[in-house]
One Martini backbone bead per residue (centre of mass of N, CA, C, O) as a GRO file, in nm:
protein
  187
    1UNK     BB    1  13.004  -0.018   1.244
    2UNK     BB    2  13.345  -0.044   1.178
    3UNK     BB    3  13.528   0.030   0.859
    4UNK     BB    4  13.843   0.063   0.764
    5UNK     BB    5  13.928   0.231   0.438
    6UNK     BB    6  14.209   0.322   0.455
    7UNK     BB    7  14.478   0.452   0.295
    8UNK     BB    8  14.827   0.436   0.205
    9UNK     BB    9  15.080   0.658   0.169
   10UNK     BB   10  15.393   0.615  -0.009
   11UNK     BB   11  15.384   0.842  -0.249
   12UNK     BB   12  15.482   1.188  -0.370
   13UNK     BB   13  15.477   1.362  -0.688
   14UNK     BB   14  15.558   1.653  -0.837
   15UNK     BB   15  15.457   1.783  -1.164
   16UNK     BB   16  15.278   2.053  -1.093
   17UNK     BB   17  15.319   2.416  -1.011
   18UNK     BB   18  15.100   2.681  -0.913
   19UNK     BB   19  14.851   2.902  -0.817
   20UNK     BB   20  14.614   2.686  -0.939
   21UNK     BB   21  14.810   2.416  -0.934
   22UNK     BB   22  14.856   2.061  -0.811
   23UNK     BB   23  15.033   1.793  -0.946
   24UNK     BB   24  15.012   1.442  -0.856
   25UNK     BB   25  15.201   1.143  -0.809
   26UNK     BB   26  15.077   0.841  -0.664
   27UNK     BB   27  15.114   0.595  -0.398
   28UNK     BB   28  14.893   0.330  -0.295
   29UNK     BB   29  14.759   0.145  -0.010
   30UNK     BB   30  14.554  -0.090   0.058
   31UNK     BB   31  14.428  -0.287   0.310
   32UNK     BB   32  14.501  -0.556   0.121
   33UNK     BB   33  14.792  -0.450  -0.031
   34UNK     BB   34  14.723  -0.301  -0.271
   35UNK     BB   35  14.868  -0.135  -0.541
   36UNK     BB   36  14.833   0.212  -0.644
   37UNK     BB   37  14.943   0.294  -0.982
   38UNK     BB   38  14.888   0.571  -1.070
   39UNK     BB   39  14.784   0.859  -0.873
   40UNK     BB   40  14.596   1.146  -0.935
   41UNK     BB   41  14.638   1.473  -0.795
   42UNK     BB   42  14.434   1.771  -0.752
   43UNK     BB   43  14.532   2.098  -0.676
   44UNK     BB   44  14.319   2.344  -0.529
   45UNK     BB   45  14.165   2.605  -0.444
   46UNK     BB   46  13.949   2.731  -0.263
   47UNK     BB   47  13.596   2.816  -0.289
   48UNK     BB   48  13.324   3.054  -0.355
   49UNK     BB   49  12.957   3.069  -0.325
   50UNK     BB   50  12.644   3.259  -0.405
   51UNK     BB   51  12.337   3.347  -0.302
   52UNK     BB   52  12.239   3.666  -0.422
   53UNK     BB   53  12.055   3.930  -0.250
   54UNK     BB   54  11.885   4.198  -0.265
   55UNK     BB   55  11.703   4.426  -0.093
   56UNK     BB   56  11.469   4.395  -0.341
   57UNK     BB   57  11.494   4.064  -0.429
   58UNK     BB   58  11.724   4.021  -0.615
   59UNK     BB   59  11.912   3.818  -0.824
   60UNK     BB   60  12.255   3.746  -0.859
   61UNK     BB   61  12.415   3.715  -1.168
   62UNK     BB   62  12.625   3.556  -1.424
   63UNK     BB   63  12.796   3.630  -1.725
   64UNK     BB   64  13.038   3.381  -1.851
   65UNK     BB   65  13.328   3.279  -1.981
   66UNK     BB   66  13.428   2.927  -2.040
   67UNK     BB   67  13.709   2.767  -2.144
   68UNK     BB   68  13.668   2.460  -2.088
   69UNK     BB   69  13.380   2.469  -2.275
   70UNK     BB   70  13.339   2.723  -2.466
   71UNK     BB   71  13.125   2.900  -2.283
   72UNK     BB   72  12.849   3.076  -2.199
   73UNK     BB   73  12.750   3.143  -1.860
   74UNK     BB   74  12.540   3.084  -1.589
   75UNK     BB   75  12.603   3.227  -1.261
   76UNK     BB   76  12.733   3.250  -0.966
   77UNK     BB   77  12.891   3.416  -0.748
   78UNK     BB   78  13.259   3.387  -0.735
   79UNK     BB   79  13.566   3.237  -0.581
   80UNK     BB   80  13.865   3.254  -0.462
   81UNK     BB   81  14.057   3.174  -0.183
   82UNK     BB   82  14.271   3.365  -0.024
   83UNK     BB   83  14.542   3.382   0.190
   84UNK     BB   84  14.448   3.693   0.283
   85UNK     BB   85  14.197   3.592   0.394
   86UNK     BB   86  14.044   3.586   0.700
   87UNK     BB   87  13.786   3.444   0.565
   88UNK     BB   88  13.537   3.298   0.397
   89UNK     BB   89  13.343   3.539   0.423
   90UNK     BB   90  13.541   3.753   0.322
   91UNK     BB   91  13.583   3.625   0.045
   92UNK     BB   92  13.289   3.651  -0.045
   93UNK     BB   93  13.266   3.957  -0.018
   94UNK     BB   94  13.491   4.022  -0.218
   95UNK     BB   95  13.375   3.879  -0.468
   96UNK     BB   96  13.110   4.032  -0.480
   97UNK     BB   97  13.235   4.313  -0.516
   98UNK     BB   98  13.425   4.261  -0.765
   99UNK     BB   99  13.191   4.132  -0.960
  100UNK     BB  100  12.915   4.327  -0.877
  101UNK     BB  101  12.918   4.579  -0.651
  102UNK     BB  102  12.818   4.435  -0.385
  103UNK     BB  103  12.681   4.479  -0.064
  104UNK     BB  104  12.626   4.300   0.253
  105UNK     BB  105  12.453   4.242   0.544
  106UNK     BB  106  12.448   3.917   0.481
  107UNK     BB  107  12.670   3.625   0.536
  108UNK     BB  108  12.597   3.279   0.499
  109UNK     BB  109  12.701   2.978   0.595
  110UNK     BB  110  12.620   2.639   0.453
  111UNK     BB  111  12.892   2.501   0.354
  112UNK     BB  112  13.063   2.207   0.219
  113UNK     BB  113  13.214   2.086  -0.089
  114UNK     BB  114  13.317   1.850  -0.330
  115UNK     BB  115  13.395   1.827  -0.662
  116UNK     BB  116  13.625   1.569  -0.624
  117UNK     BB  117  13.724   1.327  -0.397
  118UNK     BB  118  13.907   1.148  -0.578
  119UNK     BB  119  14.118   1.401  -0.697
  120UNK     BB  120  14.041   1.642  -0.514
  121UNK     BB  121  14.144   1.887  -0.241
  122UNK     BB  122  13.894   2.068  -0.255
  123UNK     BB  123  13.658   2.335  -0.173
  124UNK     BB  124  13.320   2.446  -0.157
  125UNK     BB  125  13.181   2.737  -0.047
  126UNK     BB  126  12.862   2.811   0.097
  127UNK     BB  127  12.623   3.085   0.032
  128UNK     BB  128  12.417   3.348   0.182
  129UNK     BB  129  12.322   3.661   0.039
  130UNK     BB  130  12.192   3.960   0.197
  131UNK     BB  131  12.121   4.293   0.137
  132UNK     BB  132  12.197   4.418  -0.132
  133UNK     BB  133  12.421   4.692  -0.231
  134UNK     BB  134  12.513   4.919  -0.452
  135UNK     BB  135  12.848   5.029  -0.546
  136UNK     BB  136  12.943   5.290  -0.756
  137UNK     BB  137  13.265   5.296  -0.652
  138UNK     BB  138  13.310   5.007  -0.751
  139UNK     BB  139  13.540   4.835  -0.907
  140UNK     BB  140  13.556   4.604  -1.137
  141UNK     BB  141  13.679   4.305  -1.247
  142UNK     BB  142  13.827   4.304  -1.550
  143UNK     BB  143  13.940   4.006  -1.580
  144UNK     BB  144  13.653   3.857  -1.579
  145UNK     BB  145  13.416   3.942  -1.769
  146UNK     BB  146  13.132   4.040  -1.632
  147UNK     BB  147  12.781   3.992  -1.636
  148UNK     BB  148  12.532   4.143  -1.467
  149UNK     BB  149  12.241   3.992  -1.318
  150UNK     BB  150  11.887   4.056  -1.267
  151UNK     BB  151  11.656   3.850  -1.087
  152UNK     BB  152  11.406   3.675  -1.006
  153UNK     BB  153  11.309   3.406  -0.833
  154UNK     BB  154  11.138   3.284  -1.061
  155UNK     BB  155  11.365   3.302  -1.276
  156UNK     BB  156  11.561   3.120  -1.130
  157UNK     BB  157  11.386   2.865  -1.127
  158UNK     BB  158  11.367   2.851  -1.436
  159UNK     BB  159  11.673   2.816  -1.488
  160UNK     BB  160  11.695   2.553  -1.337
  161UNK     BB  161  11.468   2.385  -1.486
  162UNK     BB  162  11.625   2.457  -1.777
  163UNK     BB  163  11.935   2.407  -1.743
  164UNK     BB  164  12.134   2.687  -1.722
  165UNK     BB  165  12.327   2.542  -1.521
  166UNK     BB  166  12.653   2.411  -1.566
  167UNK     BB  167  12.747   2.443  -1.273
  168UNK     BB  168  12.710   2.195  -1.049
  169UNK     BB  169  12.801   2.317  -0.774
  170UNK     BB  170  12.589   2.553  -0.772
  171UNK     BB  171  12.342   2.372  -0.723
  172UNK     BB  172  12.408   2.326  -0.427
  173UNK     BB  173  12.382   2.613  -0.335
  174UNK     BB  174  12.092   2.647  -0.426
  175UNK     BB  175  11.970   2.429  -0.253
  176UNK     BB  176  12.057   2.536   0.033
  177UNK     BB  177  11.943   2.824   0.000
  178UNK     BB  178  11.647   2.754  -0.070
  179UNK     BB  179  11.604   2.599   0.189
  180UNK     BB  180  11.662   2.834   0.386
  181UNK     BB  181  11.422   3.013   0.243
  182UNK     BB  182  11.173   2.799   0.185
  183UNK     BB  183  11.152   2.704  -0.135
  184UNK     BB  184  11.251   2.420  -0.030
  185UNK     BB  185  11.180   2.068   0.042
  186UNK     BB  186  11.211   1.786   0.236
  187UNK     BB  187  11.065   1.463   0.301
   0.00000   0.00000   0.00000
């Protein structure tokens, strides 16, 4: 049984645009003819994040200050997908190398999710990276100010259970990656 719930875009005005954000004020018409205005849409670049595991089984995490909440957070490595990245997987490999100094034997795409499909037009690409080896010649991205942490899988599970991950989207990556690794199952 199909019920088309699509709305019709009547107009879209750009309010702000730079390399990180595109804010638009839009007017939409619902299927019943009701006009919704203003409706604000936030455009951001797609980004990628990974559960990254070294060759010896350690999980790579980051400690990083997040200006939006004014807190230092524990997170998975990741970052923006640049227009010059050949693929999403290449973007993830680049981000892992720039932020952590690790190169990976395998980077597997797990899927994509939307941070907020109501207002945002971007997606987060989720990955599982395995077989990581540290490259001592790789300079880390100074602009990021990241502290790289290596934890065991049990310590990662403990961090999740004690709600130490503030970035909710990364919990989705953790869910799909841990499911792929057989660490969690759905009934």
